[in-house]
N, C-alpha and C positions, 0 to 999 in steps of 0.2 A: 593310189597312195598306199604305201606299206602300212598294215594295220596289225600291230603286235597283239591287240586284244582279240583278234579273230584268226589270225594266221600264225601258226606256231613257228613258221620259218622266217617271219618278218622280225626285224630287230628295231629297238629304239634308235640305234645309230643310223640305220637306213632312213627311218622316219625323220630324224633331225636333219640329215643331209638333204632330204627332199624339201623340207620346209625352208632351209637356209639357202637353197640354190639361187633365188633372186638376189640375196644379199651378197653372195660370192661374185655373181656376175657384175653387180654394181661396183663392188670394190675393185674388181679387175679393170673395168672400163673407165671409171671416173678417177681412179687413183686416190680417192678419199675414203678411208676406212669407216664403215658404219659399225658402231658398237652398241648403240641403244636401239636394238631392232626387235626386242621381244615385247609383245602385248599380252597381258594375262588378265583374265576376268573370271573369277569364280561366281557361279550363279546357284543360289540355294533356295529351296522351297521352305515355307514355314512348317513347323512341326505338325500343325493341324491340317495341312493341305493334303489332298488326295494323292494317290500314287500316280506318277507320270510315266508313260511308256518311253522306250527308246526313241520311237518316232516323234513323240511329243517333245521330248528334250531336244531332238534334232531340229524341229521347227522353231523352238524357242531360241536355240543357238543361232539359227539363221537370221531370225529377227534382230538379235542383238548385234551381230557383226554388220548387218546392213545399217542399223541405226548409228553405230559407232563410226562408220566410214571405212572399216576394214575391208568389207566386201559389198559395195553397193549393188542393188538389184540390177541385173543385166550387164554388169561390168565384167568382161572376160579377162581383163588385165589386173584384177584386184589382187589383194594380198592372199597368201596361202595361210590356211588356218585349220585347226582341228578342235573337236570338242571331246573331252574324256569324261566318262561317267564314273565317278569314284564311289558312289553309293546310290541308294534309291532316291535320296533327297537332294542331290546336288551334282553339278558338272563343273569342269574347268575348261575354259576356252583359251586356246593359245594360238597366237598369230605372229608371223614375222612381218615387220612394218616396212617392207620394201615391196613395191608392186612388181608385176611381171614386166612392166615397161621401164623399171628402174627408178621411178619416182616414189616419193614418200606419200603416204595417205594423209588426208586432212583430218587430224584427230583433235583439233581444238574444240573444247566443249563437248567432247565425246561422252563424258560422264553424264552430262545433263541429257543428251539424246538417248543414251542407254537407259537412264532412269525413266524417261518418258515411255520408252519401248516396254520396260518392265511393268509399268502401270497398265499398259494396254494388254500385256500378256496375262496379268492377273484377272482382268475382266473376261478375256476370251476363254481362258482355261478354268475359270471358276475358283481362283486361288484367293488367299487373304490379300485384301487391297490395302496398300500403304498410301501415305500422303505424298503428294508431289513436292519435290524440293523447290526452294526459292532462293538459294545462294545466301542464306543468312545463318546457316548452322555452323557451329564450330567444327574443326577437323576432329574426326574420331581418332582415338589413339591406335597406333599400329600394334601388331602382335609383338614386335620387338620392344616397344615402350611398355606394354603391359607385363611382359616377362621380366623386364628390367626392374619395374616397380615391385613385382612379387619377389624377385631375388634380393632386393635391398630392404624388404620388409615395409614398403610404403603402401598405404591404403589407396593412394591416387597416383596416376602418372604425373610426370613433371608439369605437363601442359595444364592438366586439370587443377593441380595444386597451385600453380601460378595464376590461373584465372580467378580462383577464389580470393587470393591475396590482392590482386589488382582491383577487383570489384569492392573488396573491403576497404581499400585505400581511398577510393574516389570521394565518398562523403566527407572525408577529413581535410580535403585540400581545395584551394581556390584557383590554382593555375598549374601549368605544366611543370614548372621548376619545383614547386612544392610537391607535386606528384612524384617526381623522380627522387627527391630527398626523402619522402615518406617511405617509398619502397626500399631505399637503401637502409634507412633506420630500422625497417622491419626485418632486416637480415637477408634481403633478396639481392642476388648479384644483378647489377644493372649495367648495361653498355649503352651509353647515350651517344647518338650521332648528331654532331653539330656542324654548322656551316662555318665559313671563314670568319664571319662576324661573331661567332659564338652562339648564334641562335640555335635552339633545339629543333632538330629536323626529324628525329625518330628515336626509337629506343628498342632494346631487346632485353629480356630478363632471363635469368637462370636460377635454377633451384640449387641451393648449396648441396654439394655431394653428387650432383648429376654431371659426370665427367665422361669424355670420350675415351677411346682406346689409348690415346696419348696422354691421358691425365689432364686434359684441358676442359675448362668449363663449357658446357653446352648452353647456348643461348637460343631463346625463342622470340622472334619479333612479335610485338603486341598484336598486330593485325592478323598474324597467323594463329594466335591462340583463340581469338574470336573476332569476327568482323568489326564489332563496335569498340574494340580495345586498341585500335590503331591510334597513333598520336594525334592526327588531325581530328578524329572523332572525339577523343577525350578532351582536347583543347576546346573544341566547339562547345562541349557541355560545361566545362569548368569556367570558361571565360564568357559565359552568356549571362552576365549580371542584368538584373532588371532595372527599371528607373529608380532614381534616388527617392528614398522614402520621405514623405512629408512629416515634419515633427508631430503634427496632430495625429497622423496615422500611426506613428510610432507609439504615442501615448495610449492609443486605443487598441494596440496589439494585444492578443490574448496573453495571459500571465505567464505561461510556461511553453517551452518548445513543443510539448505534447499537444497542448491546446492549439498552438499555431499549426501543427501538422493536420489536426482534425479539421480546422477551418479551411486549410488549403485543399484538402481532399474533398470537402463539401462542394467545391466548385468544379471538380473534375468532369462530371457528366455534362456540364454546360460548355466545356471547352473542347469537346471532341467533334464538333461540327466541321471544323477545318482540319483536313488530314494532316497537314504539317504541324499544326498545334497539337493534334491528338498524338502523333508519334512522339513529340517532345514530352508531353505529359506522361506518356506510358514509360518512356526511358527514365524520367525523373522518379516515377513511382517505384521503379526497381531500386533506385538509390535510397529512397525512403524505407523500403522493405529491408534493405541491408542495414541501414542505420538502426531501425527498430530491433532487428535481430541482435545487433551488437550490444544494445543497452537494455534489452528485456530482462526480466527476472529469470533465474535459472530454470524454473519449471516450464517456461514458455520458449526458451532459446532454441531448443532443438527443432521445434515445429516451425518457428520463424526462419531459422537458417535454411531448412528444407524448402520453405515457401520462396525465399529469396533465390535460392539456387535454381529451383524449377522455373521461376519467372524470368531468369536471365535470357532465355530464348525469346520470350514474349516482348522483351525490351526493344528488339530491333526488327526492322522490316526493310523493304526496298523503298519505302517512302521517306523522303528527306525530312528531317526534323527541324522545325523553327525553334531552336533551343531557348531563345529568350522568352518564349511564351510560358515556360515552365519554371521561371525563377522562384516562384513562391514555394513550390514543392521542394526544389533543390535546396533553398535556404533553410527550410524546415528540417531537412535531413542533416544538414551541417550543424544546425543548432542542437539537434538531438545528440549527435555523437560528441559534441563538445560540452554538454551539460554535465554537471557533477552529481546531480540528484535524479533519481528515478521518479516516475509518476505514482500517484496513489491508485488504488484499485479501480475506482470508477473512471478516472481519466484514462488509464491504460485500456480499459474495456471499450470506452468510447472510440479511442483511436484505432484499436484493432478492428472494431466493427466498421469504421470508416475505410480502413485499408481493405477489408474483405469486400465491401461494396464497390470500391474503386477497381479492384482486381476483376470483379464480375463485369463491370462496365467495360474494362479493357478487353476481356475475353469476348464480349459481344461485339465490340468494334472490330476485332480481328476476324471474327466469324463473318461479319458483314462485308469485309474486304477479301474474304476467301483466303486468309492467311492460316492455313490448316495447322501448321506446326506451332505457330505462335498461339493460336487459340487453345491447342492441346496443352501447351506449357502453362498458360494462364489457368486452365482448368485444374491442373495438378497443384498449382499454387493455391487456388481457392480451397482445395481439400485440406491442405496443411493449415491455412489461415483459419478455416472453420474450427478446426480442433483447438487452435490457440485461443481464438476468440471465446469459445465456449468455456475453456478452462479459466480464462481471465475473468469472465463474468460470474463464475460460480460463487466466489466469496461475496460479491456484491448482492447477488440474489438471496443468499442466506441471510445477510444482514437486513435486507429490505423486508423479507417475509416475516422476520422476527418482530417487526413493529408495524403491523397493518393499521390502516385507518379504521375508524369506527364504521359499523355496518351502514349507518345512514349516509355517512360521507362516501363510502364505497359505492352505494347505489346511485348517488348523485354523479360520481365520476363515471360510472357505467353509462349513464345517460349522456354525459359529455362525449364518450367514445362513440355512441350510436349517432350522435348529432354531427360529430366532426368527421368520422370516417365510416359512413353507413355501409359501404360495400364490403368492409373488412371487419365490422364490429363483432359479428358472431365468432369469427375465428380468433379475434383478440381476446374476447371474454372467455372463450373455451381454452385458451392457451394456459398451460400450467404456470406460466410466469405472470399471469394477470394480477394476482395479489401483490407481487413486487411492483408491477407497473402502477397499481393504485397508490402504493406508498410513494412512488416517485412523483406522481401527479399531485398528491397531497402536499409533499414537500415543496414543490414548485409553487403551488397555490399559496402556501404560507410565505413565500418570498415575494408575493405580489403578482405572480404570473396568472394568466387565464388558461386553465387546462385545455379547453377546447381549441384555443388558438395554438398552443404548443403541439397538440395532436395533429392539427391540420398542417402545420409547418413541417413536422417530422415526416408525415405521410407524403408530402410533396417532395421532400428531399430524397426519399428512398422508396420506390414502389414496393408494395407489400404483397402483390399477387404471387410472386415467386419465393417469398420469405418462408423458411421452414417454421420459424417461431416468430410471428409478427409482434407479439408483446415484447420479446427480447430486443428486437430491432428498435422499437419505440423507447424502451428503457434507456439504451445507450444514447439515442438521439436527444431525448428530453433531458437526460442528466447533463449532457454537454451544453445545450442551448439554454437550459433553465438554471445553470449553476450559480449565476449571480442574481442578486435581488433585482426585481423589475424597477425601472426608473420611475420616480414619482413625477407625474406630468405637471402637477401644480408647482412643485419645487423647481422643476426644469424651466417652466414658463417664467417663474419669478426670477430665476437666475439670469435668463435671457434678457428680461426687462431691466434688471439691474446693470447688466453689461451694456445694454444700449444707452441707458441713462448715463452711465459712467462715461461712455464714449462721447455723448453729447456734451456733458459737463466739461470734459477734457478739451473738446473742440472749442467750446465757448471760452474757457480759460485761456487757451492758446490765442484765440481771437483778441481777447483783452490785452494779452501780452504784446501781440503784434501791433495793436493800435497805440499802446503806450510807447513802444519802441519807435514807431513812426513819428509820434508827436515830439519825442526827445530829439530825434534826428532833425526834424524841421526847425526846432528852436535853435539847435546848434548852427545850422546853416544860416538862419536869420542873423545870429550874432556875428558870424563870420562876414556876412555881407555888410553889416554895420561897421 
């Protein structure tokens, strides 16, 4: 093969003619011109990787073309290909996709096979090891898209900008038609695909000002922006309402959407035993993160937006979601974005602490399922949430420390800690936030709660072994569960007795009324017979 890199008499024209020879033969024999015959694959080592020799790069190129199906091992009629070393750290592989026998190579899913080959190369040659793909990632922007965004002064490419807007819209709507209308109202160009009956079948979105060479709007299908943003996936999530709520449950519902969200998050760790339910709850957790970011105070919004954006990859996996299982989390997200008032400091701190723990649980679930990319995304979200949670709790800690209980009461509360959570007592009492926790326990006790019982319940809700600051964890948990006065058991028993007595009295009264009515009817019938 002519090699212009080594032979000064060889030319690129000769090399191109040699590579394209099977294409010309096929075009002349079959009479059907092949135009899409170029396969190009750049391969780059990480900056910290060691120097690779020409021979090693040649072996790596051979592995890649074999995995792709360009040149399978032992196939004498495979495609013609070359590898060009542009610099110490990368090569370019170029092939013509017509075999020596005139057939086309089987390149379906070649990207996945090449990815697997690269993971093996990283192990064999001692290079930085990346995570294996699982077909859940969003398409990365192309060079052209990035250059266009830079030229127009945009911080994001169109696909990235549209993905953020779509995810921000989901908590606000309850069905697909509302979803399309919300995007249009938000200034996004929307192309809806409908069937003959008018039913919505699909959608594509465009960023205002993103035009092609002919001045026409460029549209991106939702499923191409991210796998979980296709219309069927969005409809399944939006239209997965839970069972109708009983009036009694509605009366007992927590007072604010922020409390409702905390209550819903408290059950997350128990709902991850079934994989389809777990996937549904994790997807809904992402919607709740987005809702919290939209409604959070200004000093927390940047961290929560970063957490929401990082968690987007963790929302989806190859496991099918049973979306109806997560209606409580999804309803909480919708209630938050539609509420007109924000939460007070302790309520917000409690919800962010619950969000943080739920995200940690989601990360552990992904790790157990070997979802490497999703686990990494959840880990990034945890870091941003930790910053936001610490910042939200700081004013509450300052207020609590300013009014500590008396020394004698604090000693009694310390005994409660040792009795309720003996395995973690010393860490809790040594935590700088212990004085604030003592104030929280004293406040709860004044409302009729038992401190040791609240401590046991809080420790059961969130394990403390991995907590950086166990006292802080207990503060947010106990402030949430002990915020209302404890029920008076005697008063409750008296109320139940009064209710039962009233029911009996009503039943007896109704019995007398029925008896009287029956007597009257009998007398009327007797008179008619006479």
